[in-house]
C-alpha positions in Angstrom: 6.6 -9.7 12.1 5.4 -6.1 12.1 2.6 -5.1 9.7 2.3 -1.7 8.1 -0.3 0.1 6.0 2.5 1.7 4.0 6.2 0.9 3.6 8.4 3.5 1.9 11.9 2.5 0.8 14.1 5.6 0.4 14.2 8.8 2.5 14.9 11.1 -0.4 11.9 11.8 -2.6 10.2 9.0 -0.7 9.6 11.4 2.1 6.9 13.0 0.0 4.9 9.8 0.2 5.9 9.1 3.8 4.5 12.4 5.2 1.3 12.1 3.1 0.7 8.6 4.5 1.4 9.7 8.1 -0.9 12.7 7.7 -3.6 10.3 6.5 -3.4 8.4 9.8 -1.8 5.3 8.4 0.9 3.2 10.1 4.1 3.8 8.1 7.6 2.3 7.9 10.3 4.4 6.3 13.5 2.6 5.3 16.9 4.1 4.4 20.4 3.0 5.3 21.6 6.6 4.6 20.7 10.0 5.9 17.3 11.5 5.4 17.2 13.7 2.3 18.6 11.2 -0.1 21.2 12.0 -2.8 19.8 15.5 -3.4 20.3 17.0 0.0 23.3 15.0 1.2 25.4 14.3 -2.0 23.9 15.9 -5.0 21.9 19.0 -6.0 22.1 20.9 -2.7 25.8 20.7 -1.9 26.9 21.0 -5.5 24.9 24.2 -6.0 26.1 25.7 -2.8 29.6 25.3 -4.3 28.7 26.4 -7.8 27.1 29.7 -6.8 30.4 31.2 -5.6 32.1 29.6 -8.7 29.7 31.6 -10.9 30.7 34.8 -9.0 34.4 34.1 -9.5 34.0 33.6 -13.3 31.8 36.7 -13.6 34.6 38.7 -11.9 37.2 37.2 -14.3 35.0 38.2 -17.2 34.0 41.7 -15.9 36.6 43.4 -18.1 34.2 43.1 -21.1 31.9 45.5 -19.2 34.8 47.9 -18.5 35.3 46.7 -15.0 38.8 45.8 -14.0 38.6 43.6 -10.9 40.9 41.2 -9.3 40.3 38.2 -7.0 42.9 38.2 -4.3 42.0 34.9 -2.5 39.4 32.2 -2.6 38.8 30.6 0.8 38.2 27.0 -0.2 37.7 25.9 3.4 35.0 28.6 3.8 33.2 27.3 0.6 33.3 23.7 1.8 32.3 24.7 5.3 29.2 26.6 4.1 28.2 23.6 2.0 28.5 21.2 4.9 26.5 23.5 7.2 23.7 23.7 4.6 23.5 19.9 4.5 23.6 19.6 8.2 20.7 22.1 8.7 18.6 20.4 6.1 19.3 17.0 7.5 18.5 18.1 11.1 15.2 19.5 9.9 14.2 16.2 8.3 15.4 14.1 11.2 13.2 16.1 13.6 10.2 15.9 11.2 10.6 12.1 11.1 11.0 11.8 14.9 8.0 13.9 15.6 5.7 12.0 13.2 3.2 9.7 14.9 2.7 6.2 13.6 6.1 6.4 11.7 8.9 3.9 12.3 12.2 4.9 10.7 14.6 1.9 10.0 18.0 3.5 9.3 19.4 0.2 7.9 19.6 -1.7 4.6 16.5 -3.7 3.8 15.8 -6.5 1.3 12.9 -8.5 0.2 12.5 -12.0 1.5 9.0 -12.6 0.1 6.1 -10.8 -1.6 5.4 -7.5 0.3 7.9 -8.7 3.0 11.2 -7.2 3.9 14.1 -8.1 6.3 15.9 -5.4 8.2 18.7 -6.9 10.4 16.7 -9.3 12.7 13.3 -7.6 12.0 10.8 -8.7 9.4 8.1 -6.3 8.2 5.2 -6.5 5.8 3.3 -3.8 4.0 -0.1 -3.5 2.4 1.3 -0.9 0.0 4.9 -0.4 -0.8 6.6 2.6 -2.5 10.2 2.2 -3.7 12.5 5.2 -4.2 15.8 3.4 -3.6 17.9 5.9 -5.5 21.1 5.5 -7.4 24.9 5.7 -6.9 27.9 6.6 -9.0 28.7 4.2 -11.8 32.4 3.4 -11.9 33.8 2.1 -15.2 36.3 -0.8 -15.3 39.4 1.3 -16.0 42.7 -0.5 -15.4 44.4 0.6 -12.2 41.6 2.9 -11.1 41.0 0.9 -7.9 44.6 1.7 -6.9 44.2 5.5 -6.8 42.1 7.7 -4.5 39.6 8.8 -7.1 36.7 11.2 -6.4 33.0 10.8 -7.2 30.2 13.3 -6.6 30.0 11.8 -3.1 33.6 11.8 -2.0 34.4 15.2 -3.6 32.4 16.8 -0.8 35.1 15.7 1.7 38.0 17.4 -0.1 39.9 19.6 2.4 42.1 21.5 0.0 41.6 22.8 -3.5 43.7 20.6 -5.8 46.2 22.3 -8.1 45.1 20.1 -11.0 42.3 17.6 -11.6 41.2 15.2 -14.4 37.4 14.8 -14.7 36.4 11.7 -16.5 32.9 12.1 -18.1 31.1 14.8 -20.1 27.6 14.9 -18.5 26.0 17.3 -16.1 28.0 16.2 -13.0 31.3 16.4 -14.9 30.5 19.7 -16.4 29.4 21.3 -13.2 32.4 20.2 -11.1 34.8 21.1 -13.9 33.4 24.6 -13.7 33.7 24.6 -9.9 37.3 23.4 -9.8 38.5 25.7 -12.5 36.9 28.6 -10.5 38.8 27.8 -7.3 42.1 27.7 -9.2 42.6 24.1 -10.4 44.0 23.2 -13.8 41.2 21.1 -15.2 41.2 18.4 -17.9 38.0 16.8 -19.0 38.0 13.4 -20.7 34.8 12.4 -22.5 34.5 9.1 -24.4 31.7 10.4 -26.7 31.8 12.9 -29.5 30.4 15.8 -27.4 29.6 17.1 -23.9 26.0 16.6 -22.7 25.2 14.1 -25.5 21.4 14.3 -24.9 21.4 18.0 -25.7 21.1 19.8 -29.1 24.4 19.5 -30.9 24.8 23.3 -31.2 24.4 23.6 -27.5 27.0 20.9 -26.8 29.3 22.7 -29.3 29.0 26.1 -27.6 29.3 24.6 -24.1 32.6 23.0 -25.1 33.8 26.2 -26.8 33.1 28.3 -23.7 34.5 25.8 -21.2 37.6 25.3 -23.4 38.5 28.9 -22.7 39.2 27.9 -19.1 40.2 24.2 -19.3 41.3 21.4 -21.6 38.5 19.3 -23.0 39.2 16.1 -24.9 36.2 14.4 -26.6 36.4 11.0 -28.3 38.9 10.2 -25.5 39.1 6.7 -24.0 40.9 6.3 -20.7 43.1 3.2 -21.0 44.8 3.1 -17.6 45.3 5.1 -14.4 48.5 5.0 -12.3 49.6 6.5 -9.1 52.6 8.8 -9.2 54.4 11.4 -7.0 52.1 14.1 -8.3 48.9 12.2 -7.6 47.9 10.2 -10.7 48.8 9.7 -14.4 46.1 8.8 -16.9 46.8 7.1 -20.2 44.4 8.4 -22.8 43.7 7.5 -26.4 42.0 10.2 -28.4 40.3 9.2 -31.6 42.6 9.5 -34.7 45.4 10.7 -32.4 48.3 9.1 -30.6 48.1 7.9 -27.0 49.1 10.5 -24.4 49.6 10.6 -20.6 48.0 13.3 -18.5 49.2 14.0 -15.0 47.1 15.6 -12.2 46.9 15.8 -8.5 43.3 14.4 -8.4 41.0 12.4 -10.7 37.2 12.5 -10.5 35.0 9.9 -12.1 31.6 11.3 -13.3 30.5 8.7 -15.8 26.9 8.3 -14.8 24.7 6.6 -12.2 23.6 3.0 -11.4 20.5 1.7 -9.7 20.5 0.9 -6.0 17.7 -1.6 -6.6 20.2 -4.5 -6.5 20.5 -4.1 -2.8 16.8 -4.9 -2.4 16.9 -8.5 -3.8 13.8 -7.7 -5.9 13.7 -11.3 -7.3 12.2 -12.4 -4.0 9.3 -10.1 -4.4 8.6 -10.7 -8.1 9.2 -7.1 -9.0 10.6 -6.8 -12.5 13.7 -4.7 -13.5 15.3 -3.9 -16.8 18.8 -4.9 -18.0 20.3 -2.0 -16.0 18.5 -3.1 -12.8 16.1 -0.1 -12.9 12.6 -1.0 -11.7 10.1 -1.3 -14.5 6.9 0.9 -14.1 4.1 1.9 -16.3 2.9 5.5 -16.9 1.1 5.3 -13.6 4.3 4.4 -11.8 3.0 0.9 -11.0 5.4 -2.0 -10.9 4.2 -5.4 -12.2 3.2 -6.2 -8.6 -0.2 -5.0 -7.3 0.1 -2.2 -4.7 3.8 -1.6 -5.3 4.9 1.6 -6.9 8.4 2.9 -7.8 9.7 6.4 -8.7 12.8 8.6 -8.6 16.2 7.4 -9.6 15.0 3.8 -8.9 13.2 3.8 -12.2 16.0 5.5 -14.2 13.7 7.7 -16.3 14.5 11.3 -15.6 16.9 11.4 -12.7 16.2 14.9 -11.3 14.9 15.7 -7.8 12.0 17.8 -9.2 11.0 14.8 -11.4 11.2 12.4 -8.4 9.0 14.8 -6.3 6.4 14.9 -9.1 6.5 11.1 -9.5 6.1 10.7 -5.8 3.0 12.9 -5.8 1.5 11.0 -8.7 2.3 7.6 -7.2 0.6 8.5 -4.0 -2.4 9.9 -5.9 -2.7 6.7 -7.9 -2.4 4.6 -4.7 -5.2 6.5 -2.9 -7.5 7.8 -5.6 -10.1 6.1 -7.7 -9.0 8.0 -10.8 -5.4 7.4 -11.8 -3.3 9.9 -13.6 -0.2 9.4 -15.9 3.2 10.7 -15.3 4.2 13.1 -18.2 7.9 12.3 -18.6 8.1 14.6 -21.7 7.4 17.8 -19.7 10.3 17.3 -17.2 12.7 20.2 -17.4 16.4 20.1 -16.4 19.2 22.5 -16.0 23.0 22.1 -15.9 24.7 24.7 -13.7 27.8 25.2 -15.7 29.0 28.6 -16.9 27.2 29.2 -19.2 24.1 27.5 -17.9 22.1 25.0 -20.0 18.3 24.4 -19.6 15.9 22.3 -21.6 12.4 20.9 -21.7 10.8 18.4 -24.1 12.2 17.0 -27.4 15.3 17.9 -29.3 15.0 18.8 -33.0 16.1 15.4 -34.1 13.7 13.6 -31.8 10.8 15.8 -32.8 11.4 15.3 -36.6 10.8 11.5 -36.2 7.0 11.9 -35.6 6.2 15.6 -36.3 6.3 18.2 -39.0 8.0 21.0 -37.1 9.1 24.6 -37.1 12.3 25.7 -35.5 13.0 29.2 -34.0 16.2 30.6 -32.6 17.2 33.8 -30.8 20.5 34.9 -29.4 20.8 36.8 -26.1 22.3 39.6 -28.1 19.0 39.9 -30.1 17.3 41.4 -27.0 18.3 44.5 -25.1 18.9 42.7 -21.7 21.3 40.2 -23.4 23.1 43.0 -25.3 23.7 45.0 -22.1 25.3 41.9 -20.6 27.6 41.6 -23.7 26.4 38.1 -24.1 27.4 37.4 -27.7 27.0 33.6 -28.1 24.2 32.4 -25.8 20.9 31.5 -27.5 17.5 29.8 -27.2 16.1 27.3 -29.6 12.4 26.4 -29.9 10.8 23.3 -31.6 7.1 23.7 -32.4 4.6 21.4 -34.1 3.7 23.2 -37.4 0.1 22.2 -37.6 -1.0 22.9 -34.0 1.5 25.4 -32.7 2.2 23.1 -29.7 5.7 23.6 -28.2 7.5 20.3 -28.4 10.9 21.4 -27.0 12.9 24.4 -25.9 16.6 24.6 -25.2 18.7 27.5 -23.8 22.4 28.1 -23.2 23.4 31.3 -21.5 23.0 33.4 -18.3 20.2 32.4 -16.0 18.9 29.7 -18.4 17.6 27.7 -15.5 15.3 30.6 -14.5 14.0 31.8 -17.8 13.1 28.3 -19.0 10.2 28.1 -16.5 7.7 30.0 -18.7 8.1 27.4 -21.4 7.8 24.6 -18.9 4.5 25.9 -17.7 3.3 26.1 -21.4 4.5 22.5 -22.1 2.9 21.0 -19.0 -0.4 22.7 -19.8 -0.3 21.7 -23.5 -0.4 25.4 -24.5 0.5 26.7 -27.9 3.0 29.4 -29.0 0.3 32.0 -28.6 0.2 31.4 -24.8 3.6 33.0 -24.6 3.8 35.4 -27.5 0.4 37.0 -26.6 1.7 37.8 -23.1 3.5 41.0 -22.3 7.1 40.5 -21.3 8.9 43.1 -19.1 11.2 45.3 -21.1 14.2 45.1 -21.0 14.5 41.6 -19.3 15.9 38.2 -20.3 12.3 36.9 -20.4 12.1 38.5 -23.8 14.4 35.7 -25.1 11.5 33.2 -25.1 9.0 35.1 -27.4 11.9 36.2 -29.5 12.8 32.6 -30.4 9.1 31.8 -31.0 8.7 34.8 -33.3 11.5 33.5 -35.4 9.9 30.1 -36.3 10.4 28.9 -39.8 
């Protein structure tokens, strides 16, 4: 048996802890059956955004006529788009592999591991034990039990990266961030897109008016069916046929060349046989942690997708930082899950931080402020008529409880609010600051000035 000071399970956000432990002179074991970089680099954020950036440019060209510009796209080189995406992944992966190889006192086990006892793991024929263990085992696509689905060559956020040729048509099952982003991408490269969402609206966790506008805008480019249950999938000469039941409507069949399943994520923790270690999980197999990211077992922490809280890379990075701090410092700090922002890179973009209006009203007396992009000069020059920002503020204290944006560059302009929320600042922190005129940053104080 090999003994380590630190064992890290997961080479995604787990690398943050790995390199901190190595730099502290500790003997470290890093375990991951996949490629270094985790979901984000290899299968998620990075490749999808490399593809979505040109998709944004395509849609902007299509919409340029509203600015008096008459432009035409003569060809989209799908192979070039996919090639650039793969090169980006390869370069990032190469960098991490070299960093791991060149780290002293670090053993990388590129295999599946599982617990055989407390603080003890089995990797093939090797058994290792750690004084401190950090689990960031990640997640994988959750595939619903749809009749006939296993008989078709369906895509997920993982296999979609291997597509060689742009499909002429595609059905996307799901209405969350992955579904919305890839629907945007495939429409941009010329596919006829149909989105099937079981719930009442897209991005169900968002403000209803943002979900409504997102559906309205995307529906200009594709067919979106909400309250739609997929009953069966069949193979046919065109690719596949999907039998769909839409609420209060008759059953219909939709035919497409490809089908993509984007119905959420599931925990990878089941591979670890956590029962042998005594680590507790919830009903969905996500690892239970407290606000300090401690599991129920002393000297074992978990973070990232493994805990199923806020499944974003930036959240996992922050959680890793806090887990390491709490493992090595005498004074522990809590993870603030309420201040985690997120963005959905559709067209238009969506970005949010904090509570929705409905969530805030449960425990607070609030003020709500709204501003449209067209209310500010920068938004007006873009001919952005419908995008808007929405602020939720605690009436008594002026504390910002939530902020939500839909429109151009939402993922960029939300950051000012994120900084205020993280630092527990009030509305005055933003409204008393000068904002460059004319810029989209003015959207933030404009919404806060309209509180009522």
